[in-house]
N, C-alpha and C positions, 0 to 999 in steps of 0.2 A: 858803524859809518866807515864808509872808504868811498875811495875815490877822489877823485881833484874837488869837483862838488862839497862835499862832505868836508873834505878839508877849509872849503875856501867857506863857510856857513859859518863853521867855528872861528874862522880869524875875524870873520863881519861881527861875530857876537863881544870877542877878544876888542875890536877895536871901536866898535859904540861903545860897549860897557863903559871904555877908558875915558869917555866926553866928559867935561864936569856940568852934567845936569842931569835933573830926576822929572823932567818934561816927557812922560809916558811916549803924548804924541811924535815929536822932535824924536825922540828914538826909534821908535815906529819906523818914522822917516826914512831915518837914514841906514838902519837895515834893509829894507825896500830896495831903497838906490846904490846898496852895495854895489863892487865892483861897476861900475857903470865907467868908459873913456873919460879921461878928461877932455873939457871944450877949453881946446887954446888954440894957437893962430893954425897949427897944422887941420885943427878938425873946420876950423873955420875957413880955410883955403880949400879944402877938398870938398865940403859939402854945401857949402854960400850959404844966405839966409833964409829965415824958410825953408816955403818949399819944395825951392829949387836941389835940394839935396835929392830929392826924387827923381833928378836927371841922372845922377849916379848909379840911380839902380833899374835904368828908365824905365822910370815909373813915371815921368812928366806925360802931359799929354801929349798923344801921336809919337810918344819913343817904344821903343822894341817890345822890350815885356809887354810894357800897359796894351800894344796892340795882341799878342801873343793872349791875354787873359781876359780880354775886352770880351769875345765871343763863349767861353764858359759862364765867366761871373760878375755880375755887378757889383761895380766900384763905390766906396760912401766912402765921405769925412765924418771924422770925428775929432775931439781935441786929441792932440796927439797920436795919432794914427790916423793910415791910409787902410781901409778896410775890405774884405771881397769874398761875398757869397755867390755859392755857386750857384746859375741862374735855376730857377724851378724848384729847386729846395725850400722843403716846406720852413719857414719861417717858426714855425713853432716850436723847431727841434730843439732840445736843449742839450747840448753836446758832453759828454761821460767827462771826454778829457781833452788834456789838451800835451801839445810838445811846441819844446822850446829849440829852438835852431840860432843859434848863438856865435857866427863870426864874427873875427874880429874887423873893428870899423874900415881898416884900412884892405878888408878883402872881401868886403861887400861886393864891389863893383862885377870880381868876377865871379864870387860864389851864388850873388842872388837873383840871376839869370836860369842858376841851374836851379838852385830853390824852387822856384816858378814855376821851370818846366815840370819838378816833380811831382809840385801838387796837381797840376795841372793833369799829367795823364795817368797819375795812382786817384784822381777822382776826389780831392779833398772837399771837404764841404764848402768849408770857411778856413780864412785865415788873417790875420793884420801886422802889420808893418808900420813901425816911427816914423813916425813926422819929425822933420827936420832934421836939424843938426842934434839936437838935444834928443830926438824917438831915437836915434838910428847910434849912439854913445852909447843907450841904456844895456845892461844883460842882456834884458829878456826882451829885445826888438822886433823879433819875428816868431807870431804864436800861433799855430792851428789848430783847430777845433776837432774833434771827434767824436762820433757817440757807440765808437764801437774800437774796444783797445788792441783788437789783430789788425786794425786796419793803421793804427797806428805806429805799431808794430810793424807792421812791413811798409811804411812808407818810413821810418827810422834807417829803417836796413838798405832801403835804395838811398836815402840819402849818405847813410855814412859810407858807402860806397861811392857815392858820384862827386863828393866834398873831402874824398881820402886827399889830408894835408894839408885842407884849410886850416890856419890857426884858431884857434877857440878861444871865446871870450870868457862864458860861462854864467851859467843865472844861477847866484845862492837861491837855494831854501827849495831846487829843483831837487828828483830825480837823475842823475845819471843815467845817459843811456850807450854812447859809444863817441869816440872824437877826442877824450880827454875833457868832457866836458860840451862840445860842438853841439850836442843833444843830448836833451834833458825831459821828463816831462812831471806834468802836475795831473791833481783832478780838485775839483776848488770843489766846498764844503756844502755840506745841504742848504739848502736858503732856509733861513728861518722866517715865520711868520713877523712881520708888522718890521722885520728888517733890511735894513741895505744890504742888496746880494756884495757879498765880498771875492773875488781871486784869492787862490789858494795862497799864493805869495804874501798877499795881502793883509790875510787871517792870519797867519803863524807869525810874522813879522811883530803886527799888534799884538801877538799874547806875550811872545820872545820879552818884546822892550816892557810890558806889566811884568816879567819875571826877572830879568834885569833889574830894575830897579827894586823892586822885593827882596831878592837876595846876594847882591856883588858886595865885594868888602872887598877895603882897597888892597892891594899885591896880593890877591886870590885869584887863579883865574875861572872867572865866572861857568865856563862851560860847563862844568859837571854837575853846580850848583842851580843854573838855568834848564837842563835837560833832566834834572831833577824834580824839579819845579811843575815844568809842562807837566813831567808822567803823572805825577799828583791827580792834573787833569784829566789825565786818559788821555794825552797824545804824546808818543813814544817811538813813535820813526817819524820824528818832527823835517828829516831830511827829503825822507818821500812825502806825496800828496795821497 
């Protein structure tokens, strides 16, 4: 593994493995949330309470970006997310992979209009944006969905050019594309009959949490043992999706 996101993922394992707990679900949640920007006074002042944060992105009702997206997309709200689906797109489609766009929170006001314009211009079928300050502080705050990896690649190339210089936050446990972690991708696991669908990051952090509890030893770097434990289960390139 190489690149900033691989290093971030390894650091996440080391940091969370040092927590004094063997609660697998807690460890998984901490791995999943690793890399979120802290919620402090600056974030509260920048984003405001609740969905007021959307005004920073131009996504509040009547906002410039919301108006730009109104014709090609239908918007819907979900717990923690504001989602956009291309008008007329078959709702039965199952996206094959996803693109993560992860600028630092302080760069969102400038970066998001560029991101939204690129998604609209290049016919991205659906995407979602974190709601509220907590949603915009998380690392995986903007996620676009694709059923064609080549389409994802074209959008990523366009965004890498358009967002050059934007400071990256970076989503751990995703595969780096460009921008020192600004752009990355993942592919969700195939759904299992009778089981709740999981995202790639949720799926891999659940398994990493189990591995951490099984193999960590005091004073020993857990990452080789965790990687070996995952490899035994057939998960080798775990930073990839």
